[in-house]
C-alpha positions as CSV (number, residue, x, y, z in Angstrom):
1,M,-15.4,1.5,-0.2
2,R,-12.5,1.7,-2.7
3,R,-12.7,5.7,-3.0
4,R,-12.2,6.2,0.8
5,A,-9.2,3.5,0.6
6,E,-7.5,5.3,-2.2
7,Y,-7.7,8.9,-0.8
8,E,-7.4,8.7,3.0
9,A,-4.1,9.1,4.7
10,F,-3.1,5.4,5.7
11,E,0.2,4.2,7.4
12,F,1.3,0.6,7.0
13,T,3.4,-1.2,9.4
14,L,3.8,-5.1,9.1
15,I,3.9,-7.0,12.5
16,P,3.6,-10.6,13.0
17,E,-0.2,-10.2,13.3
18,G,-0.5,-8.9,9.4
19,V,-0.3,-5.3,8.8
20,L,-0.9,-2.5,11.1
21,V,-3.2,0.3,9.2
22,T,-3.4,3.9,10.9
23,N,-5.8,6.3,9.2
24,C,-3.9,9.5,9.6
25,S,-6.9,11.3,8.1
26,H,-8.1,11.7,11.7
27,A,-7.3,14.5,14.4
28,D,-5.9,11.6,16.3
29,P,-4.6,8.9,14.4
30,S,-3.8,6.6,17.5
31,E,-7.5,6.0,17.9
32,H,-7.8,4.7,14.5
33,R,-5.2,1.7,14.1
34,Y,-6.4,-1.6,12.9
35,I,-4.8,-4.9,12.4
36,V,-5.5,-6.2,8.7
37,R,-4.6,-10.5,8.5
38,V,-3.3,-11.3,5.1
39,V,-4.1,-15.1,4.6
40,D,-2.8,-16.9,1.4
41,G,-1.9,-13.4,-0.2
42,L,-5.3,-11.7,0.7
43,P,-6.6,-9.3,3.4
44,T,-9.0,-11.6,5.1
45,S,-10.0,-9.7,8.2
46,C,-9.4,-6.5,10.0
47,S,-10.0,-5.4,14.1
48,C,-12.1,-2.6,13.1
49,P,-15.8,-2.5,14.0
50,A,-17.2,-2.0,10.4
51,D,-15.6,-5.3,9.2
52,E,-17.4,-7.2,11.4
53,R,-20.8,-5.2,11.4
54,F,-20.9,-5.1,7.6
55,D,-20.6,-7.3,4.6
56,G,-17.6,-7.3,2.3
57,A,-14.2,-6.1,3.3
58,C,-13.7,-2.8,5.5
59,K,-11.7,0.4,3.8
60,H,-8.7,-1.1,5.6
61,R,-8.6,-4.5,3.8
62,V,-9.3,-2.8,1.0
63,A,-6.3,-0.4,1.2
64,V,-4.0,-3.2,1.8
65,A,-5.4,-5.2,-1.1
66,I,-5.0,-1.9,-3.7
67,R,-1.3,-1.2,-2.7
68,G,0.9,-4.0,-4.2
69,P,3.9,-3.3,-2.0
70,V,2.2,-3.7,1.0
71,L,0.4,-6.5,0.0
72,S,3.5,-8.3,-1.5
73,A,5.2,-7.4,1.8
74,A,2.8,-8.8,4.0
75,R,3.0,-11.9,1.7
76,Q,6.2,-12.5,2.0
77,N,7.0,-12.1,5.6
78,V,6.6,-14.7,8.3
79,V,6.5,-14.6,12.0
80,A,10.4,-15.4,13.3
81,T,10.5,-17.5,16.7
82,D,11.4,-14.3,18.9
83,G,7.7,-12.7,17.7
84,G,9.8,-10.5,14.9
85,L,9.4,-10.7,10.9
86,V,11.9,-12.5,8.9
87,P,11.3,-11.8,5.1
88,A,10.3,-15.3,3.1
89,E,12.7,-17.1,0.9
90,N,12.3,-16.2,-2.8
91,S,14.0,-18.1,-5.4
92,G,13.6,-15.3,-7.8
93,S,12.1,-17.5,-10.5
94,E,8.4,-17.0,-9.1
95,S,6.6,-13.9,-9.9
96,V,4.2,-12.3,-7.8
97,H,2.3,-11.4,-10.9
98,E,3.0,-14.5,-12.7
99,D,-0.9,-14.6,-14.1
100,D,-1.3,-11.1,-15.0
101,C,2.1,-10.4,-16.3
102,D,2.3,-9.2,-19.7
103,C,6.2,-8.5,-19.7
104,S,7.3,-11.2,-22.0
105,E,4.7,-9.7,-24.5
106,L,6.3,-6.2,-24.5
107,P,9.4,-4.9,-26.0
108,E,12.4,-5.6,-24.7
109,G,13.5,-3.0,-21.5
110,V,9.6,-2.5,-21.0
111,P,7.8,-4.0,-18.0
112,C,3.9,-4.5,-17.6
113,W,2.1,-2.3,-15.4
114,P,1.7,-4.8,-12.2
115,C,5.5,-5.6,-12.4
116,F,6.9,-1.8,-12.9
117,R,3.8,-0.6,-10.0
118,D,5.3,-3.0,-7.4
119,G,8.9,-2.5,-8.3
120,E,9.7,-6.0,-9.6
121,R,11.0,-4.5,-12.9
122,E,12.5,-0.8,-14.1
123,F,12.2,0.7,-17.4
124,E,15.3,0.1,-19.1
125,T,16.6,3.2,-20.6
126,N,18.4,2.0,-23.7
127,K,18.0,4.1,-26.6
128,S,17.5,0.9,-28.9
129,T,14.3,-0.1,-27.0
130,F,12.3,3.5,-28.0
131,D,13.6,3.8,-31.6
């Protein structure tokens, strides 16, 4: 399932119900749109037929789970009273990757992979870092 979740052309849209996943690999992507619900930071269900029919996560849930920025955005958004989305407050002191973050063990200016991948930290291009 992970291979298909990696190579198929998915498009993601945040909606109040979760993440709308459109599979653009099909001739008519509008017939391949499903809602993935994210609860407590995990894609827990999908409106596709395969998610109900088979054990384990469908490719749409896996696609959301393996794309850090999509999952992070889904986790950080809350539904507004008008049905729209409002970014959740973030104090800046809590890292999404606190359990697997190794930034403190790396040279100054070099982020760990999860932080770099998800856009939390960038490489600092300071010459002394790489000397």
